[in-house]
N, C-alpha and C positions, 0 to 999 in steps of 0.2 A: 227161416229168413227169407223175407220176400224178393222177387227177382229185382225190384228198384234197390232195395238195400244193397243187394250183392253188387249191383251195377255201381252204387256211389261209392261202395268201399273200395271197389277196383281203381276207379277214377281217382280217389283220393290217395291211392297208393304212390309214394316215391317210386318204387321200382318200376311200376307202370309208367312214368313219365320218363325215367331213363331210358327205357326201351323204346318209347316214342321217338325219342331224340335222336337216339342212335339211328332209327331207321329212316328219320328224315334227312339226316346228314349222309347217309348212304345214298339215297335216292338222288340227293342234289349233286354229290360227287360222280354218281353215274350219269348224270344229265351232262354235267360239265364236261366230262371226259368224252362222253360221244359228240360234243359240239366242238372241241378243241381244233379238229382238223377241218372245220368248217371253213370255207373262204367267204371273207367279208370285205367290205368296202368302207375305208374311214377316211373323213376329211380333216384337215389339219389346217387351222387359220393362222396367221400371224408366224409362220415359220421364218425365224431371222435369217437375214441376207448377210453372207460374211464373204469378203473380198479376199481371196486367196492370193498371196504373193504381194498385197499392198504394203507392207513394212520394207520389203526389199526393195519395191519399185521407188520408194521414198527416199531410201538412204543411197541406193546406187545410181538412181536417174533424176533424182530431185522432182519425181513427179507424185501427185497426190490425187485421191479420188474425191470428187464433189459432185453436188447436184443429183444424186442419186433418187431416182423415180419412186422407190418404195424401200421400206424398211423390213417389209415382211411378205411374203407370199402365201397363198394357199394352194395346197396339193392334194390330190385325191389318191391314195394308196390302196392297192389290193395285195390281201394276203391271208393266212391262216390267222384265226383268232387267237391261237397260241403265240402266233409270231409278232403280230403287230398290235393286238387287242389293248396292251396296257401302254402302248405309246402315247406321248403328249407330243404338242406342237413344239415345246422347248427342246425337247430330245432331239429334234431335226436340224439341219442346217441348208439354206440354199446357198451352194458355193459357186461363186463367180470367180474364175481364174484369170488374174490380170498379169500375171508373171511374165507374158510375152509382149506386153505393151513396151513401145519403145521412144512414143513422142506424144504431146499433148493432142488431144482430139477429143470429139463427142462420139460416144459409143452406145451402141444397142447389141446386148450379146444374151445369149441362152445361160442356163445355169443348171446344175446338177443337184440332186438332193442327196444328203449325206445322212445315214442314218447311223445309231449308236452301234457298237460293236457286238452287243447281245443279240442283235437282229440278222437272220439268215437272209442274206440278200438274194438267194435263190427262191426265196418265197415272200418277196416284196416286190411288187411292180408300182411305179408311178402312172397312174392311168392317165391323169392330166393335171397341169399346171395353170395358174391364174396369178400374175400374167405370165405369158410365155418367156419374156425377155425382160431384162433390167437394163433401163436406160441411165447413163452416167457420163460424167466429164472428167476427162483426165488433163489436169493444168499444172503448170509449173509452180512449185511451192515457192512462196516468198517469205520474207522475215520482216518483223516490224519490233523495234524496241519503244516500250512504253514507260511510264512513271507509275509506280505504286503508291498510292496515297492512303492514309489511314484516317477514318472518321471515327470519333468517339461520341456515341449516341446514348450516353448515361448521364449521370449526376455525380458530383463531388461533395465530398462531406464538408461542413462549415470549418473554416479554418485552413482548407487546403485548396490548391489550384492544380490544374492539369495542363502540362504540356503538350505541344503537339505530339502525335504518335510517332515512334520511330520505326520504320520498316526497312528490313534487311532481307534481300536485296532492294535498293532502291529503286531499280528499274528490272524489268524481266524482258525477255525476247520471245516474240510471238511467231509462230508458223502457220501457214495457211494460204488459201487464195487470196490473191490480190485483192479481188473486189470485196472480200469479207474483211480483210485486214484493213482496209480503207475506213471502215466505219468505226473502228476501235480508236478511242481517244486516251483513255488510261485504264489502269487497273485499280481497284480499291478494295480495301480491307475495313470491315465494320466491326467495331469493338462496343458491344453494350453492357455496362455494369452501372450500378445503383450505388450511391453513398460511398464513392470509394476514397480512402484515405491511406492509401500506400500505393507504391508502384507496381503496375501489373507488367509481368512478363520478365524474359522474353518467352514468348509462347508461339507455336507454330500455328499458322491460320492459312485458310482457304482464302481466295479472293474471287471477286467478280470483275468482268469487263465492263467498261462505260463507254458510251460514244460521247462525241463532243460537247453534247448537251448535258451530259451527267444521267443519262437512261441508261439502265441495265442492259446488257445484250446477253442473247442467248447463243454463244457459239455454235456453229455447225460442225466446220471442219477444221478449227483452230486448235493448235497445241501450243504449248508453252515449254521452254527450258526449265521451269520450276512448277511443282504441282501446289506448294505452300510456300509462305514467306513468316520469317520471324518478326513478331509484334511486341514492341514495348511501350506501355502508356507510362510516362515519368509523371509521378505526383509529388508535389513540392508542398510543404507546409508554408503558411504564410502568418506573418506577425508584425504588429506595430511596435517598433523598437524607438525607446527614448535616445536623444542624442546627449552627449555630455562632453565635458571638458575637464582634463587633469589640472589640478593646481598645483605649484610648488610653492610653499610658503617662504616669505621673507621681507625684510626691511619692515617688520611689524604688522604686516598683513597677512592674514590666516582664511581659512575658507569660512569662519565665522563672521568675520566683518567683510567679506566679500560678496557681492550680488552679482549671480552670474546668469545671463539670458543666451539661450541657443535658439536661432531661428532657421529653419523650422525646430520645432521641439521634439517631432517625431517624424520617421519615415515608415513606410510598409515595405518590407522584405519579405522574399520567398527563398527556401532552400530545401535541403533535405533534413527531416526531422533530426537527424543525429547532429547536425551543425547548428541547429536553431532551436532547439528545446531549452537550452541553457542560456541562451542570449537574450537578456533584458536591457542591455543598453549598449549603445556604440560610442566609443571615445574619439573625437573627431579630431583631438590634438592636446598637447600639453601648453600652459601658461605659467611661465614665472613671474609670481606677483611682485618681485623685485626688480623687473624690468621696465616699470612704468609708475607713475605717480599716483594719480586718484582714478583714471579712468582708461578702458582699454576696448579696442574695438578691432576685430581681425576677420578674415575669411578663410575658413579652412575647407579642403576637398574631404568630402564624406568617405572615409575608408571602408571597403567593404571586401572580405574573404572572396575568395575566387569561387567558394562552394554556395554564396549568397548573390542575390539578383534585387536590385533596388527597384521596387515596383512604382514608387511614387515618381521617380524620374528626376528628383531633385539631387544634384551631385555636390553642390555647396552648402556649407552652413555658417551663418554669420554669429560669432561669439563677442558678446559684449560683458564687460566687468566693471563694476562700480565699486570702489573703496570707501567705507563709511567709517566714522570715528577717529581717523587720523588726518594728520596735516602735514604739510611738507613746509621746507625753508632751505635756502642755500646758504652753505657755508663754505669758507676758502681754509682749506687745511694746510698745514705745513709739516705735518708729523708724518714724514714719507721714510720707509726704510725699504730695504733689501734683504732676500733670506734666499737659501740655497746656494747655487754656484759652485764652481770647482776652484780649488786652491791653485794659485799660479795665474789667476784670471783677476785682472782689477776691474771692479765696477765702479762707475762715477755716475750718479744721477744728474740728469740733465733737467728733470722736473723738480722744482723746489715748491712750488705753491701747485695746489689743484682744487677747484672748485667743485662741489659735490652737493647733490640734492638728498637731505636727509627727511625720512618720514618716520612720523612717532606719533602716539596717542595725543589728543589736543591737549591734556594736561600736562606733559611732559616736553612738547616742542620747543617751547619758549626757554625752557633751561639748558637746552643743549647747545654747545659753542663748539669752535673749533678745536677747543682743548680737549673736548672728548672723542674727536675724531682722529682715528690712527689708519693709515694707508700702508699696505705691506705688498711688495711685488717679488714674486717667487722666480728664482734664475735657474731653478733645476734641470729645465729643459733648454738651456743654452750653453752647455759645456764646451760645445766645440763652435761657438760663434764669436766673433769679433766684430768692432765697429760699433755704430749708434744704433740702436734698435728700440722697437716700442714693445714694451712688455705689459700683460693684462695686470690689473692690481685689484686687490679686496680691500675694502672700507669697513672698518669695524667702528662702532660707536660705544666706548667703553662706559660701563656703569648704567646703561640702558638696554635691557635685554629686549624691549618691545620696539626698538627703534632700529633703523638700518638705512643705507644707501640705497636708492633706487637707480637704475640705469647701469651701464657698463663703463668701466674706467681702466686708463692706462697712463703710464709713465714712460718717459724716454730714460735710455741707461747707454753709456757709452762702455764697452767692454774692451780691455787690451790685454796682452799677456806680457809676462816677464817685467821689465822695469819701466815700461812705457806709461 
């Protein structure tokens, strides 16, 4: 076997490369171990500034920190590689102690660098800091109550409508420097949804602060008594609903020979889907066809359930009814009788003749005379009454089932007790 062949065989051996790897690892470990105690200088940029005692200053003295000159500092630290080599700027803090402040004023103070617990402070020296001091203002904390508005920035599905967003609480209290609070006009919650067809919420949402012109603010020192608010977007179904009238048939008039018009014919309403899905018409009132002769007109208030809203704005409907195929005539009837009443009470009719209006089909009206008309007054409700009274009476047209009297009628009756 040649020398080259032997060399290739060794270099292609798995055992060979395992030995090489172990040797390299050992050499690296030996190097690192020899340098762990080496002193190094390390720079840390944007070390966060923390005000120690700021919360107590606020709660006990009503003072807050504002106008801080910088949020982060740069420091140079000297120490062994083992002690500080793995540190990052986020591991350090620039501590400004404000616990001893007692009044509002502008300040410029030095700070100390705080290391994490794993660092040996005997082996970590702060060589220099930039800047050397932190400038800030201590001011009296003020409060301001502002309205929280909701703004919907999406779309609503066809056949639905969105009501204004409901925000709870409707106002929040802000705390901070007076000059910054003065710029705040309101707080606002934005809700963005597409093709909405059902009520959204209540959900918890964050809010933004706006100035008096509606521009968004980036608060610096402002805090609030609420971090979130409850938001509800009410969604209502909309529907065009027909207006109708109930008819009580009588005196020959039925729905078939009555022409009814309602103006307006429909109105647009909105409401919860559960209250609106099954609603196809609204009955504005009831008309007794026996209360008039051949034509009728009246105005009704459009009734709406409290769960529904009238989007059209029309609150009244005019109902007109025309009776066709019937005619009317007046007859004077004398067939008047009494029914009901209590024993021991004498009833004497004072009305002996009564003119009534009869309505009947055109082919029957001429044949109807007073002999076909019967008038009955019921005294059942007057058991404890004496004297002359007016009693409602019903009119019957015997022999003509498609005929009847239109209008309301009554007779005068004298009621006495005993032998009077």
